[in-house]
C-alpha positions in Angstrom: 17.5 18.5 14.2 18.4 18.2 10.5 17.3 15.1 8.5 20.7 13.5 8.5 21.0 13.7 12.3 17.6 12.0 12.6 18.7 9.1 10.3 21.9 8.7 12.2 20.9 9.0 15.9 17.2 8.2 16.4 16.2 4.5 17.3 16.2 2.2 14.3 12.6 0.9 14.2 10.8 4.3 14.9 13.2 6.0 12.4 12.5 3.5 9.7 8.8 3.5 10.1 8.6 7.3 10.4 10.0 7.5 6.9 8.7 4.2 5.4 5.1 4.2 6.7 3.9 7.5 5.2 5.6 6.7 1.9 4.3 3.2 1.8 0.8 4.4 2.6 1.1 6.9 -0.3 2.4 4.3 -2.8 -0.3 1.8 -1.7 -3.0 4.5 -2.1 -1.6 5.2 -5.5 -1.8 1.5 -6.5 -5.2 1.3 -4.9 -6.3 4.2 -7.1 -5.1 2.2 -10.1 -7.1 -0.8 -8.9 -10.2 1.3 -8.4 -9.6 2.8 -11.8 -9.7 -0.7 -13.2 -12.9 -1.5 -11.4 -14.6 1.6 -12.7 -13.3 0.9 -16.3 -14.4 -2.8 -16.1 -17.8 -1.9 -14.7 -18.7 1.3 -16.6 -16.8 0.9 -19.9 -16.4 -2.8 -20.4 -13.9 -5.7 -20.4 -12.4 -4.6 -23.7 -11.5 -1.2 -22.3 -9.9 -2.9 -19.3 -7.9 -5.1 -21.6 -6.9 -2.1 -23.7 -5.5 -0.3 -20.6 -3.7 -3.4 -19.4 -1.8 -3.7 -22.7 -0.4 -0.2 -22.0 0.9 -1.1 -18.6 4.3 -2.3 -19.7 5.0 1.1 -21.3 3.9 3.0 -18.2 6.0 0.6 -16.1 9.0 1.4 -18.3 8.5 5.2 -18.0 8.0 4.9 -14.2 11.0 2.7 -14.0 13.3 5.2 -15.8 12.1 8.1 -13.7 12.6 6.0 -10.5 16.2 5.2 -11.5 16.9 8.9 -11.7 15.1 9.7 -8.5 16.3 6.8 -6.4 19.9 7.0 -7.4 19.9 10.8 -6.9 18.2 10.5 -3.5 20.7 7.9 -2.3 23.5 10.2 -3.3 21.7 13.1 -1.7 21.5 11.1 1.6 25.2 10.3 1.4 26.1 14.0 1.1 23.6 14.8 3.9 25.4 12.2 6.1 28.7 14.0 5.3 27.0 17.4 5.9 28.1 18.5 2.4 25.0 20.5 1.5 26.5 22.2 -1.6 26.9 18.8 -3.3 23.5 17.8 -2.1 21.9 20.9 -3.8 23.8 20.1 -7.0 22.6 16.5 -7.2 19.0 17.6 -6.5 19.2 20.3 -9.3 20.7 17.8 -11.8 17.9 15.3 -11.0 15.1 17.9 -11.6 16.7 19.0 -14.9 17.0 15.4 -16.3 13.5 14.4 -15.2 12.0 17.5 -16.9 13.8 16.7 -20.2 12.9 13.1 -20.1 9.2 13.7 -19.4 9.0 16.1 -22.4 10.8 13.7 -24.7 8.4 10.9 -23.8 5.3 13.1 -24.4 6.6 14.1 -27.9 7.4 10.4 -28.7 4.0 9.2 -27.6 2.2 11.5 -30.0 4.7 11.1 -32.8 5.0 7.3 -32.8 1.6 6.2 -31.4 1.1 3.4 -34.0 4.6 2.0 -33.6 4.3 1.9 -29.8 0.9 0.1 -29.9 2.3 -2.4 -32.4 5.2 -3.3 -30.1 2.8 -3.7 -27.2 0.8 -6.4 -29.3 -2.4 -4.3 -29.4 -4.7 -6.0 -31.8 -7.3 -4.4 -34.1 -10.2 -5.0 -31.6 -8.5 -3.0 -28.9 -6.5 -0.5 -31.0 -8.8 2.5 -30.8 -9.3 2.3 -27.0 -5.5 1.9 -26.3 -4.7 4.8 -28.7 -7.2 7.1 -26.9 -5.9 6.2 -23.4 -2.2 6.5 -24.4 -2.5 10.0 -26.0 -4.5 11.5 -23.1 -2.2 10.2 -20.3 0.9 11.1 -22.3 -0.1 14.7 -22.1 0.1 14.6 -18.3 3.3 12.5 -17.9 5.5 15.5 -17.1 3.4 16.1 -14.0 3.6 12.5 -13.0 7.4 12.2 -13.4 8.2 15.5 -11.7 5.6 15.0 -9.0 6.9 11.6 -7.9 10.5 12.6 -8.4 10.2 15.6 -6.1 8.3 13.5 -3.6 11.3 11.2 -3.3 13.5 14.2 -2.2 10.8 15.7 0.1 10.5 12.4 1.9 14.3 12.2 2.7 14.5 16.0 3.4 12.5 15.4 6.6 9.0 15.7 5.4 7.6 12.2 4.7 4.2 13.5 5.6 4.2 16.1 2.8 5.3 13.5 0.3 2.6 11.1 1.6 -0.1 13.8 1.3 1.1 14.6 -2.3 0.8 11.0 -3.5 -2.1 9.9 -1.4 -4.1 13.0 -2.2 -3.5 12.4 -5.9 -4.8 8.9 -5.5 -7.9 10.0 -3.7 -8.6 12.6 -6.3 -8.2 10.0 -9.1 -10.8 7.8 -7.5 -13.2 10.8 -7.0 -12.8 11.9 -10.6 -13.2 8.3 -11.8 -16.6 8.2 -10.1 -17.5 11.6 -11.5 -16.4 11.2 -15.1 -17.4 7.5 -15.5 -20.3 6.8 -13.2 -22.0 10.2 -13.3 -21.1 11.8 -16.6 -20.4 8.7 -18.6 -17.3 10.0 -20.3 -16.0 6.5 -21.0 -12.3 5.6 -21.2 -11.3 9.2 -21.9 -12.8 10.2 -18.6 -10.6 7.6 -16.8 -7.5 8.9 -18.6 -8.3 12.5 -17.6 -8.9 11.5 -14.0 -5.5 9.9 -13.9 -3.8 12.9 -15.5 -5.4 15.5 -13.2 -4.3 13.5 -10.1 -0.7 13.8 -11.3 -1.1 17.6 -11.4 -2.3 17.6 -7.8 0.7 15.5 -6.7 3.3 17.9 -8.2 1.5 20.9 -6.7 1.5 19.5 -3.2 5.1 18.4 -3.4 6.2 21.9 -4.4 4.6 23.3 -1.3 7.6 22.0 0.7 10.2 24.0 -1.2 9.5 27.6 0.2 9.7 26.5 3.9 12.7 27.7 6.0 13.7 24.2 7.2 13.8 22.8 3.7 17.3 21.8 2.6 16.2 21.2 -1.0 17.3 24.0 -3.2 18.2 24.6 -6.8 21.7 25.8 -7.6 23.7 27.1 -10.6 26.9 25.4 -9.2 26.3 22.0 -10.8 29.9 20.9 -10.9 30.9 17.7 -12.7 28.1 15.5 -13.9 30.1 12.4 -13.1 28.6 12.0 -9.7 25.1 12.2 -11.2 25.9 9.5 -13.7 27.3 7.4 -10.9 24.1 7.9 -9.0 22.0 6.8 -12.0 24.1 3.7 -12.4 23.7 3.0 -8.7 20.0 3.3 -9.0 19.7 1.5 -12.3 18.5 -1.7 -10.6 15.3 0.2 -9.7 14.5 0.3 -13.4 14.5 -3.5 -13.4 12.4 -3.6 -10.2 9.9 -1.1 -11.6 9.5 -2.7 -15.0 9.6 -6.2 -13.7 5.9 -6.1 -13.1 5.3 -4.6 -16.5 7.7 -7.0 -18.2 5.9 -10.0 -16.6 2.5 -8.5 -17.7 4.0 -8.1 -21.2 5.1 -11.7 -21.4 1.8 -13.1 -20.1 -0.3 -10.7 -22.2 1.4 -12.2 -25.3 0.5 -15.7 -24.1 -3.0 -14.8 -23.2 -3.9 -13.0 -26.4 -2.7 -16.1 -28.4 -4.2 -18.7 -26.1 -7.4 -17.1 -25.0 -8.0 -13.9 -26.9 -9.4 -10.7 -25.4 -11.0 -12.7 -22.5 -7.6 -14.0 -21.5 -6.1 -10.5 -21.5 -9.1 -9.2 -19.5 -8.8 -12.0 -17.0 -5.1 -11.5 -16.5 -5.7 -7.7 -16.3 -7.3 -8.3 -12.9 -4.2 -10.3 -11.7 -1.9 -7.5 -13.0 -3.8 -4.9 -10.8 -3.2 -7.1 -7.8 0.4 -7.5 -8.8 0.8 -3.7 -8.9 -0.8 -3.3 -5.5 1.5 -5.9 -3.9 4.6 -4.5 -5.6 3.9 -0.9 -4.6 3.6 -1.9 -1.0 7.1 -3.6 -1.3 8.4 -0.5 -3.1 7.2 1.8 -0.4 9.2 0.0 2.3 12.2 -0.8 0.2 12.6 2.7 -1.3 12.8 4.1 2.2 15.6 1.7 3.1 18.3 2.8 0.6 18.8 6.4 1.8 18.9 5.2 5.4 21.6 2.7 4.6 23.5 5.2 2.5 23.5 7.9 5.2 24.5 5.5 8.0 27.3 3.9 5.9 28.7 7.3 5.1 28.8 7.9 8.8 30.5 4.6 9.4 27.5 2.9 11.1 27.3 -0.4 9.3 25.6 -2.3 12.2 22.8 0.3 12.2 22.4 -0.1 8.4 22.1 -3.9 8.9 19.4 -3.3 11.5 17.4 -1.3 9.0 17.8 -4.1 6.5 16.3 -6.7 8.9 13.5 -4.4 9.8 12.6 -3.9 6.2 12.8 -7.6 5.3 10.5 -8.7 8.2 8.0 -5.9 7.3 7.7 -6.8 3.6 7.5 -10.5 4.3 4.6 -10.0 6.6 2.8 -7.9 4.0 3.5 -10.6 1.4 2.1 -13.3 3.7 -1.0 -11.3 4.3 -1.6 -10.8 0.6 -1.1 -14.5 0.0 -3.6 -15.4 2.7 -6.3 -13.0 1.3 -5.8 -14.4 -2.3 -6.0 -17.9 -0.9 -9.1 -17.5 1.3 -11.2 -15.0 -0.7 -10.1 -15.0 -4.4 -13.5 -15.1 -6.1 -15.1 -12.0 -4.4 -12.0 -10.0 -5.2 -12.0 -11.0 -8.9 -15.7 -10.4 -9.3 -15.3 -6.8 -8.3 -13.5 -6.3 -11.6 -15.4 -8.7 -13.9 -18.9 -9.2 -12.5 -20.4 -10.4 -15.8 -17.6 -11.9 -17.9 -17.6 -15.6 -16.9 -14.8 -16.6 -19.3 -12.4 -14.0 -18.1 -13.2 -14.7 -14.5 -12.4 -18.4 -14.9 -9.1 -17.7 -16.5 -8.2 -15.3 -13.7 -9.1 -17.9 -11.0 -7.0 -20.6 -12.7 -4.0 -18.2 -13.1 -4.1 -16.9 -9.6 -3.9 -20.4 -8.0 -0.2 -20.7 -9.0 0.7 -17.0 -9.2 -0.2 -16.0 -5.6 3.0 -17.7 -4.2 5.2 -15.0 -5.7 4.0 -12.5 -3.1 5.8 -14.3 -0.3 9.3 -13.5 -1.5 9.0 -10.8 -4.1 9.0 -8.0 -1.5 12.1 -9.4 0.2 13.9 -9.5 -3.1 13.1 -5.9 -3.8 14.4 -5.0 -0.3 17.7 -6.8 -1.2 18.2 -4.6 -4.3 17.5 -1.4 -2.3 19.9 -2.5 0.3 22.7 -3.0 -2.3 21.8 0.4 -3.8 22.2 2.0 -0.3 25.6 0.2 0.0 26.6 1.7 -3.4 27.0 -1.8 -4.8 25.3 -1.3 -8.2 26.5 -4.6 -9.7 25.0 -6.7 -6.8 21.8 -4.7 -7.1 21.6 -5.2 -10.9 22.2 -8.9 -10.6 19.4 -9.4 -8.1 16.9 -7.1 -9.9 17.9 -8.5 -13.3 17.2 -12.1 -12.2 13.8 -11.4 -10.8 12.7 -8.8 -13.2 14.0 -9.9 -16.6 16.2 -13.0 -17.0 14.4 -15.7 -15.0 10.8 -14.7 -16.1 12.0 -14.6 -19.7 13.4 -18.0 -19.5 10.8 -19.7 -17.3 7.4 -18.2 -18.3 7.5 -19.4 -21.9 9.2 -22.7 -21.0 6.6 -23.5 -18.4 3.8 -22.4 -20.7 5.0 -24.8 -23.4 5.1 -27.7 -20.9 2.1 -27.0 -18.7 0.1 -24.4 -20.5 -1.4 -21.2 -18.8 -1.1 -22.7 -15.2 2.6 -23.3 -15.9 3.2 -19.7 -16.9 1.6 -18.6 -13.6 3.9 -20.9 -11.6 7.0 -19.6 -13.4 6.9 -16.3 -11.6 7.1 -17.6 -7.9 9.9 -20.0 -9.0 11.8 -16.9 -10.4 11.4 -15.2 -7.0 12.6 -18.2 -5.1 15.8 -18.5 -7.2 16.4 -14.8 -6.9 16.0 -14.9 -3.1 18.6 -17.6 -2.9 21.1 -15.6 -4.9 20.4 -12.3 -3.0 20.9 -14.1 0.4 24.2 -15.5 -0.8 25.4 -12.1 -1.9 24.5 -10.5 1.5 26.2 -13.4 3.4 29.4 -12.9 1.3 29.4 -9.1 1.8 29.0 -9.4 5.6 31.7 -12.1 5.8 34.1 -9.9 3.8 33.4 -7.0 6.1 34.0 -9.2 9.2 37.2 -10.5 7.8 38.5 -6.9 7.2 37.4 -6.0 10.7 39.4 -8.8 12.2 42.5 -8.0 10.2 42.2 -4.3 11.3 41.9 -5.4 14.9 45.0 -7.6 14.6 47.0 -4.8 13.1 46.0 -2.4 15.8 47.2 -4.7 18.5 50.5 -5.7 16.9 53.5 -4.2 18.7 55.2 -1.4 16.8 58.5 -2.2 15.2 61.1 0.2 16.5 
């Protein structure tokens, strides 16, 4: 049975989780590796090194967001062609995606080495943390091509009927990252450079495993010289553009709050918020895993005219991510201090700032995942404007307006509360859009039914 047939005919809940669960486990393992990386850096290198890496997170979020736009938009278009059984166009969109990801990754690596000082200045890296941030940026930049191509190819492998291979590629890279962190930092004492090399080598592993899918007979992914018009690829990127806002939303929020912390509390404030940012990455990656799996399922079923089945996938995804968000909220409410002390066992000032900030910030986990699912659903419907509006509100516009406003009125606790308020407002807008889309579809269905039953005029 080919991948499209499975997405169209198998029961909704098993089909969704057969694709979403391995990928979510992989993305959560990847984010867990980032968290463990932070624990190793904080314990074996120091709070300043942890702050230096955290200041680079907005840049890495931007790069990951752009590559996700290309991958997600292309995968949704690939699933559409698969639903139509047009494998020639599917091969063309896959080839175009790989070409663009390769060029983009190489351009970023060159820019990171050529404009290091300018990049660090934009990211508000001060003199105290400059050397550490510069070291980490240059080493990881050398491995970005492996990261971008590895994760991009894993997106396609997952939809091509091998979610387990994609999961092994990403999860295995995460496990390798943790093992190398222990070896390079705890055993050999290589410092922050060791953490950077551990991350880079894990990216190499991810790409190598994802490539193992390509030679298999049942693999539908193939490169072709018949690329055709690039208009469909540009449309796919536009359709997936909301994923850029989703991906960089965490980094953008980190960027805004880093600016507040470095002015209000110095390096201790940045180090304290660094712990929160790692928890944010973990929660968002869980939501991304389940939401990224939704859009190709919706696209494939809509292409086959199965709107009700697409809606069932949406409800399954929403309930799943809300449950995960509620679990994270409960953990952060009941056991915040042991979790924070794992990162900062000896820095009392940073630990106190983190505890105060988390008290208001934790509420965002309840609705953030549902909002991300909304944007993926709109992407699967090929409604890029709806997706952009939802992602833009939660990822850029509302945080930009509310974080600084709340900070000026209520200080650091106010900036923490601004993020869950942004998520609540975004949820309201997204729910209204879905209601209007469904009502419009029902209205068209009723009109079509009336026209079918009208007597023919002779």
